[in-house]
PASEBA-1860 file (N, C-alpha, C; in nm, 3 decimals):
! residues 97
1> MKLNKKNK> -0.201/0.562/-0.793/-0.071/0.614/-0.765/-0.059/0.633/-0.614 ~ 0.048/0.582/-0.557/0.070/0.592/-0.413/0.166/0.708/-0.387 ~ 0.144/0.781/-0.280/0.236/0.886/-0.239/0.316/0.835/-0.121 ~ 0.449/0.837/-0.131/0.532/0.785/-0.023/0.546/0.886/0.090 ~ 0.633/0.856/0.187/0.650/0.943/0.305/0.693/1.084/0.268 ~ 0.767/1.096/0.159/0.815/1.228/0.115/0.718/1.293/0.016 ~ 0.599/1.238/0.006/0.493/1.287/-0.082/0.531/1.276/-0.230 ~ 0.621/1.183/-0.260/0.662/1.159/-0.398/0.571/1.053/-0.458
9> PQERILCV> 0.514/1.078/-0.576/0.425/0.979/-0.636/0.499/0.855/-0.686 ~ 0.441/0.740/-0.663/0.494/0.613/-0.710/0.382/0.540/-0.783 ~ 0.411/0.489/-0.901/0.310/0.415/-0.977/0.281/0.284/-0.904 ~ 0.164/0.272/-0.846/0.122/0.152/-0.775/-0.027/0.132/-0.796 ~ -0.068/0.008/-0.784/-0.210/-0.026/-0.789/-0.249/-0.076/-0.651 ~ -0.352/-0.017/-0.593/-0.401/-0.062/-0.463/-0.485/-0.187/-0.485 ~ -0.446/-0.296/-0.423/-0.518/-0.423/-0.435/-0.586/-0.454/-0.303 ~ -0.710/-0.495/-0.312/-0.788/-0.531/-0.194/-0.850/-0.667/-0.220
17> DAFNLYNR> -0.822/-0.763/-0.131/-0.889/-0.891/-0.141/-0.974/-0.908/-0.015 ~ -1.021/-1.026/0.012/-1.110/-1.048/0.126/-1.041/-1.024/0.261 ~ -0.908/-1.032/0.264/-0.838/-1.024/0.392/-0.733/-0.914/0.400 ~ -0.676/-0.870/0.288/-0.561/-0.781/0.291/-0.571/-0.664/0.193 ~ -0.492/-0.559/0.225/-0.466/-0.447/0.136/-0.318/-0.454/0.102 ~ -0.282/-0.432/-0.023/-0.141/-0.429/-0.059/-0.125/-0.354/-0.191 ~ -0.002/-0.315/-0.221/0.029/-0.243/-0.344/0.093/-0.338/-0.444 ~ 0.070/-0.308/-0.571/0.132/-0.386/-0.677/0.180/-0.289/-0.785
25> KPGQKAGE> 0.293/-0.318/-0.845/0.340/-0.234/-0.955/0.254/-0.259/-1.078 ~ 0.231/-0.157/-1.160/0.155/-0.177/-1.284/0.223/-0.281/-1.373 ~ 0.146/-0.368/-1.431/0.199/-0.472/-1.518/0.240/-0.598/-1.446 ~ 0.245/-0.593/-1.313/0.281/-0.709/-1.233/0.159/-0.798/-1.218 ~ 0.175/-0.926/-1.243/0.063/-1.019/-1.234/0.034/-1.052/-1.088 ~ -0.089/-1.092/-1.060/-0.129/-1.129/-0.924/-0.042/-1.243/-0.874 ~ 0.008/-1.231/-0.752/0.089/-1.335/-0.691/0.233/-1.333/-0.735 ~ 0.267/-1.244/-0.826/0.404/-1.236/-0.876/0.483/-1.138/-0.792
33> GGSKSFFD> 0.603/-1.176/-0.753/0.687/-1.088/-0.674/0.748/-0.979/-0.759 ~ 0.821/-0.890/-0.695/0.890/-0.784/-0.768/1.016/-0.836/-0.831 ~ 1.108/-0.748/-0.858/1.234/-0.788/-0.920/1.315/-0.871/-0.823 ~ 1.397/-0.958/-0.876/1.478/-1.047/-0.793/1.616/-0.985/-0.771 ~ 1.621/-0.876/-0.697/1.747/-0.809/-0.670/1.814/-0.871/-0.548 ~ 1.936/-0.826/-0.521/2.008/-0.873/-0.403/1.929/-0.840/-0.276 ~ 1.874/-0.718/-0.272/1.795/-0.677/-0.156/1.675/-0.769/-0.135 ~ 1.605/-0.802/-0.243/1.489/-0.892/-0.234/1.528/-1.027/-0.174
41> SIVKKFGG> 1.644/-1.079/-0.218/1.686/-1.210/-0.167/1.721/-1.203/-0.018 ~ 1.780/-1.092/0.027/1.812/-1.075/0.169/1.683/-1.067/0.251 ~ 1.588/-0.987/0.203/1.460/-0.972/0.274/1.390/-1.107/0.285 ~ 1.387/-1.182/0.175/1.322/-1.313/0.174/1.392/-1.410/0.268 ~ 1.526/-1.404/0.269/1.605/-1.494/0.353/1.571/-1.476/0.501 ~ 1.550/-1.352/0.542/1.521/-1.325/0.682/1.372/-1.321/0.713 ~ 1.291/-1.364/0.620/1.148/-1.378/0.645/1.070/-1.250/0.638 ~ 1.129/-1.144/0.586/1.059/-1.017/0.577/0.978/-1.008/0.450
49> NKRKMYSV> 0.916/-0.893/0.431/0.837/-0.871/0.312/0.865/-0.729/0.264 ~ 0.915/-0.715/0.142/0.947/-0.582/0.090/0.822/-0.498/0.076 ~ 0.717/-0.555/0.025/0.589/-0.484/0.011/0.491/-0.542/0.112 ~ 0.467/-0.464/0.214/0.387/-0.512/0.325/0.238/-0.520/0.291 ~ 0.173/-0.623/0.344/0.028/-0.636/0.333/-0.032/-0.591/0.466 ~ -0.146/-0.528/0.459/-0.216/-0.483/0.579/-0.350/-0.554/0.584 ~ -0.386/-0.600/0.702/-0.513/-0.669/0.720/-0.629/-0.571/0.701 ~ -0.735/-0.617/0.637/-0.854/-0.535/0.620/-0.911/-0.498/0.756
57> KSVIDMKR> -0.893/-0.584/0.854/-0.942/-0.557/0.990/-0.871/-0.439/1.055 ~ -0.751/-0.403/1.007/-0.676/-0.293/1.067/-0.718/-0.156/1.015 ~ -0.807/-0.152/0.915/-0.854/-0.024/0.861/-0.948/0.042/0.961 ~ -0.913/0.165/0.999/-0.995/0.241/1.094/-1.086/0.338/1.019 ~ -1.029/0.405/0.920/-1.106/0.509/0.851/-1.046/0.534/0.712 ~ -1.124/0.597/0.628/-1.078/0.646/0.498/-1.117/0.792/0.489 ~ -1.023/0.876/0.445/-1.052/1.018/0.429/-1.028/1.057/0.285 ~ -1.119/1.133/0.232/-1.107/1.182/0.095/-1.069/1.329/0.102
65> FTAIEFSI> -0.957/1.365/0.040/-0.909/1.503/0.044/-0.961/1.584/-0.075 ~ -0.954/1.526/-0.192/-1.006/1.589/-0.313/-1.081/1.481/-0.390 ~ -1.125/1.515/-0.511/-1.196/1.416/-0.592/-1.105/1.299/-0.631 ~ -0.972/1.323/-0.631/-0.880/1.217/-0.674/-0.781/1.172/-0.568 ~ -0.782/1.233/-0.449/-0.688/1.195/-0.343/-0.762/1.143/-0.221 ~ -0.709/1.033/-0.164/-0.767/0.978/-0.043/-0.659/0.912/0.041 ~ -0.691/0.886/0.165/-0.597/0.824/0.258/-0.670/0.714/0.334 ~ -0.600/0.605/0.357/-0.653/0.495/0.437/-0.577/0.498/0.569
73> ILKPEPKL> -0.649/0.499/0.680/-0.588/0.507/0.812/-0.599/0.369/0.878 ~ -0.484/0.320/0.924/-0.475/0.186/0.984/-0.442/0.195/1.132 ~ -0.484/0.092/1.206/-0.449/0.083/1.348/-0.298/0.080/1.364 ~ -0.248/0.133/1.476/-0.104/0.124/1.498/-0.060/-0.021/1.517 ~ 0.063/-0.050/1.473/0.119/-0.183/1.496/0.152/-0.196/1.643 ~ 0.164/-0.319/1.696/0.185/-0.339/1.839/0.300/-0.258/1.900 ~ 0.412/-0.244/1.830/0.527/-0.174/1.887/0.523/-0.024/1.861 ~ 0.432/0.021/1.777/0.423/0.163/1.743/0.296/0.223/1.800
81> EEYKHLHY> 0.301/0.352/1.826/0.183/0.420/1.880/0.114/0.507/1.776 ~ 0.179/0.529/1.663/0.124/0.617/1.561/0.038/0.539/1.462 ~ -0.066/0.605/1.414/-0.150/0.544/1.312/-0.076/0.547/1.179 ~ -0.099/0.449/1.096/-0.038/0.442/0.963/-0.134/0.502/0.863 ~ -0.083/0.593/0.779/-0.163/0.657/0.675/-0.109/0.612/0.539 ~ -0.195/0.555/0.457/-0.159/0.519/0.320/-0.227/0.621/0.230 ~ -0.149/0.701/0.161/-0.203/0.813/0.082/-0.196/0.778/-0.067 ~ -0.308/0.799/-0.138/-0.317/0.765/-0.280/-0.373/0.881/-0.360
89> RCYHPDHV> -0.332/0.888/-0.487/-0.386/0.985/-0.581/-0.420/0.910/-0.710 ~ -0.540/0.930/-0.759/-0.584/0.864/-0.883/-0.573/0.962/-0.999 ~ -0.574/0.907/-1.120/-0.569/0.991/-1.239/-0.702/1.055/-1.270 ~ -0.809/0.989/-1.232/-0.943/1.038/-1.268/-1.039/1.010/-1.152 ~ -1.135/1.099/-1.125/-1.230/1.077/-1.016/-1.309/0.946/-1.027 ~ -1.327/0.895/-1.148/-1.399/0.768/-1.165/-1.323/0.650/-1.108 ~ -1.193/0.664/-1.086/-1.112/0.555/-1.031/-1.123/0.543/-0.879 ~ -1.188/0.640/-0.816/-1.208/0.638/-0.671/-1.352/0.600/-0.644
97> S> -1.372/0.497/-0.563/-1.510/0.461/-0.530/-1.525/0.436/-0.382
END
């Protein structure tokens, strides 16, 4: 479960491959996009990405707050000076490794 900027929980699965970190909705197959809404088509048209991928190389640190909550800290993007924090909460401590 991912916590957004307003600390609201969102059902997401954290996916990690050899090069990237990204979120996926539960039930969504690998490589499958989200819903095909008007917004999605606009984002795709202008070359953007609704669900951003982060390079594994950009990971600076991971902090564990409780047995089920952790945060991944990423390097700032070139135009930004602030570090990016991806905050997650799991249902069970066994889901965090």
